[in-house]
N, C-alpha and C positions, 0 to 999 in steps of 0.2 A: 729665685735661684739665679746666681750669677752664671754666665755662660763664658766659656773659654774655647780657644782653638787648640786642639790637641796636636801640637807640633806639626811635623811634616805630613800628617794625615790630612790636614786642612779641614777636619771635621769639627763642628761645634758641639761641645759637650758641657754637661753641668759641672760646676766647680766642686760639688760633692757628688761622688758616684757611689757605687755599691760594690763592695768586695763580697764574693760568694763562696769562699772557702767553706764557711760553716754550712752551706746548703749541701755540701758533700758528706755531711755528718761526721766531719773530722773534729768537731767541737762538741760532740754529743749528738744524739739523734734529732734529726729534723725531718718530718714527714712531708709528703708532696703538698698537702694542704697548707701547712705552715710556710713552706718555701714559696708557694704562689702568693700567699698573703704578704710576705716580705717584699716580693717583687712588685706586687700591685701597689702596696703602700709607698714604696720608693718612687714609682712612676707618678703616682698621684701627687707626691710632694715635689715633683719637678726633676727627679733624677733621670738622666738620659745616657748614663754610662755604667755598664756592668762589666766587672772583671772576674774571670774564672780561669780554670786550668784543666787540662785533660786528666790530671791526677787527683782532682778534688772529688773524693768518693769514687775514684776510678771512672770518672766520666759522669757521675750522678749529677753534679752541679751543672755541667753543660747541658745535660738532657732536660733538667728542670727548666732552664732558661729557654732552650729550644722549644719545648712544649708551650711554655707561657707565651712566647712571642708568636708562635703559630696561631694561638687563640686570639691574639691581638695584633693582626697584621698592619693596622694603622699606626702603630707606635714607631717613632723614629728613635731607636735605641742603638747606640754603638756598643758592640760586644767585643771585648778583648779577651783572648784566651792565651794559654801558654803551652809550650811543648819542651820536651827534653829530659823529663824526669821519669819516664816510663821504663828506662833501661839503665844499665850501668853508667855511672858518671865518669865516662872515659871520653876524652876529646875525639877519639876515633869513631865514636857512635854518632857524631854530629855530621851526617852525610845527607846528600840530596835524597837518596832512596828512603832513609828513615824520616826525613822531613816530610816527604810525600805521604808516607804511611801514617805518620802522626797527625798531619793536618787532614788527611782524608777521614780519619776517625773522628776528629773534632767537627768536621763539616757534617758528618752524619749525625753526631750527637746534637748539634745545634740546628740541623735541618736547613742548611744554607749551601749554596754553590761556592760562594766566596766568603772567606772569613774577613771580618773588618780589620782586625789587628791580631797578629800572632807575635808573642814575645818568647824569646829563649828564656827558659825558666831556671835562672840562677845556675847556669852550667859551670863546668870547671873553668878556671881563669884563662887557660890558653885558648879557649874557644873564642874569646873576645878579640883576639889578635889574628885569627885565621882568615886569610883571604878566601879560602875555599868555602868557609861557612857563609860569608856574606854573598859570594857568588851563588851559592845554593838558595839563599833567601831571595835574591833577585830573580832567580829562575822561578820560584814559587809565585812571585808577583806576575812575571811574564805569562805564566800558565794560568793565571787568574784563580789559583787556589786561595790566595790571600791578596788583600788589597794593600796592606801595609805590614811592616814588621818593626819590632822593637826588642828590647831586652829587659829582663828583670835581674837585678844585680845584688850582690852582697856588699861590695866595697866601692868606695869612691873611684879608685883606679880603674876598676872594671867599667864603671859608668863613663869615665872620661875617654877610655879606649873606644867605646861604642859610639859616643857622641861625635868622635872624629870621623866616623864612616858616613858617607853621603846618603846612604839609603836608610839609616836609622831614623825612624819616625818618633820614637819615644823611649824613655828610660823609666823603669819602675824601680823605686828605691825606698828604703825605710827612712822616713823623716818624721820626727815628732819632738816634743819639748824635751825629751830625754835623749835625743839622737840628732845632734846639731852639726856634725861634721860636713854633711852635704852642702851646708850654707857657705862653706869656705870657697869651694871651687866648682862643684858639680852644678848647682843651680845657675850661677853666672855663665858657665860654659854652655849649658843647654839653652839658655835664653839667647846667647849670642849666635848659636848655630841654628836656632829655630826648631830645636828638639823639644818635644813635650816631656813634662815630668809628671809621672803618676806616683803619688805618695801612698805607700802601703804601711801597715802597722801604725796608723796615726795616733792610736790610743795606747801604744806600748802594750798590746795584748790585753787591754782593759785596765792597766795600772792607772792611767790618767782619768779613768771614770771616777776615781775617788771612792770606789766601793769595796776595795780589798783591805784586809788587815793581815798581819803576819800569820794569823791562824786560818786564813782562807784556804779551802781545798777545792779541787776540781775533779770531775769524773776521770776514771782510768783512761778512757779513750780520748780525752781532751789534751791537746798538745801543751796546754798550760800546766798540765801535770807531768807528762813524760819528757818534756823538753825544757824544763826550767834551767838546766845547766848546759843546754846546747848539745846534748848527746845525740839527738835525732837529726838535727841540722844545725846550721851555723849558730854559734853563741850570740845571743842578742836578737835572734830572729823571734824568739818568744821573750816578752818583757824587754829589758833594756841592757842586758849584758852585765849587770851587777847582781849581787845576791838579792833574793826576793824581799827580804826584810828592809834592805837599804832602799830598794825601789818603792816600797810602801811608805817609808818615811818621806822620801822625796815627793811622792804623790800627795801626801798630806799637806806639805808646804805649797805645792802647786794649787791645791784646792783652796788654800787660804788667800791666794791671789785673785780668785775668781770673783767678779762683781756679783752683788746680790741679785737674785732672780735668774742667774745663769748657772747651768750645771757645769761641773768640771769637764765632762765629756764635750759639751757644746763649745766651751772655751778652747779646749785643746784642738778641736776640729777647725774652729774659726781661725785660730792663730796660725796653724800650719797651712790652711788653704789660702791664706792671704800673703804668704811669703812670695817675694818676687821670683818668677820663673815656674811656679807650681801651676800645672794645668788642671789637675783634679786630685781629689783625695778619696780613698776607697775604704771607708770603715765597713766592717761587717755588721749584720743585724740578724738576730734569731727570731724576732717577732715584729709585729706592726709598730708597736710603741717605739722600739729601738730604731726602726727604719725612719719613722717620722721625726724622732729626735735628732738623728744624724742629719737629715736633710734640713731641718730648721736651723742647724748651726750655721748654714750659709748666710743667714741674715743677722747673726750676732755681731755686735760691735764691741770692741774691747778698749779700755782706756789706754792712753799712750804709754803709761808706765808698766803695762803688763809685759811687754816684750823684754824690758830690762829685768823684770822679776824672773822670767823664764831663763834668761842667760845666767842669772845669779845662781839659781838652783842647779843648773847644769854644771857650772864651774865648781860648785861645792860638792856635788854628789857623784858626778859622772866623768868630767873631763879627764882627770888623771887616769882613771881606770879604763875608759873605753875609747877616748878620742883617737889614740894611735892605732886601735885595732882595725877600724874600717877605712 
């Protein structure tokens, strides 16, 4: 597993991490035994970075991680959590008092005194330009509630605003073969500033696994069912911002690019993790096999022409429809 420095945190982490939204049972039911199996398999495969949030299963994901790490105190794992979506999405809610309450809850869930990294969880756009917000985050660091802070964003402009702040350690943003806009400005700006980039949704909510057809259905509780059109949160947060059938066709062409002996998912993870400026990629996993497959993608080598093929598919299926959006 390749190792990278996570921006201004100075921490060394694995190039392939683990996203744990699914452990909160927001992608269908995951029991504690299955959750621990995913965490253990990821660690065994060299993963040293877990990403979670206080709203994943209303804290369930954080609690699983906290109990797992308490049982394995020898592990050197960096845990990033998020805050800011437990209340109304009003910039006035992003205050020091609320930050203290939210981080205290996460500290309890994770069983730690100081959180490794706390990210604002896709807050309203004005939050990214608020001096008071960054002053409050600096106060949390001074109080040792958190060691570092970063942001999770929906748009490139939000990312650039956060990168310009001297205390921002990392930016979490959607980047995948169907979401290339961050390559234009965000990744170069982050690299120049020494800010880490955490890539979320690297498989376009599973589209890039090559397993879906236009007839694929998902459980009622799965965000891939209820957020296909962006009604629950931002358009393109689930899948790629185009209609599902178009995404499936693009995924079929992507799969045709993949070298023999490599899965589409492994190719997608390898490609995005090796982009200049990317610190780590956080695919989710619901079982041991998925966790092992994700981690193994860190050692996949792709032919030189693969990148050109990715850009060609993006230009034909996505650029006109989604590039201006984010």
